VMD Tcl script that draws the C-alpha trace (Angstrom):
set ca {
  {-63.08 -82.66 -17.04}
  {-63.66 -78.80 -17.35}
  {-62.39 -78.54 -13.98}
  {-58.70 -79.40 -15.17}
  {-56.35 -76.48 -14.45}
  {-55.21 -75.78 -17.97}
  {-52.21 -73.95 -16.54}
  {-50.70 -77.24 -15.39}
  {-50.27 -78.08 -19.15}
  {-47.20 -75.92 -19.12}
  {-45.43 -78.66 -17.37}
  {-43.22 -81.52 -18.69}
  {-42.90 -84.97 -17.72}
  {-39.94 -83.86 -16.01}
  {-41.28 -81.45 -13.56}
  {-45.03 -82.44 -13.43}
  {-47.11 -85.39 -12.83}
  {-47.14 -88.03 -15.63}
  {-51.12 -88.27 -15.07}
  {-51.39 -84.55 -15.50}
  {-48.97 -84.40 -18.68}
  {-51.12 -87.34 -20.17}
  {-54.40 -85.60 -19.26}
  {-52.83 -82.40 -21.11}
  {-51.99 -84.63 -24.17}
  {-55.73 -85.71 -24.20}
  {-56.99 -82.24 -23.74}
  {-54.89 -80.79 -26.54}
  {-55.35 -83.82 -28.88}
  {-59.17 -83.61 -28.66}
  {-61.09 -81.19 -31.24}
  {-64.30 -81.49 -29.03}
  {-62.88 -80.08 -25.90}
  {-60.30 -77.75 -27.65}
}
mol new
graphics top color blue
foreach p $ca { graphics top sphere $p radius 0.5 }
foreach p [lrange $ca 0 end-1] q [lrange $ca 1 end] { graphics top cylinder $p $q radius 0.2 }
display resetview
């Protein structure tokens, strides 16, 4: 999962893929990944 482009996390469900948005939520909520 390290290859996920964190720049995409600036997107919202309205202008970005819902899958990317959910991945970003998981990324941001995980204390292990950061």
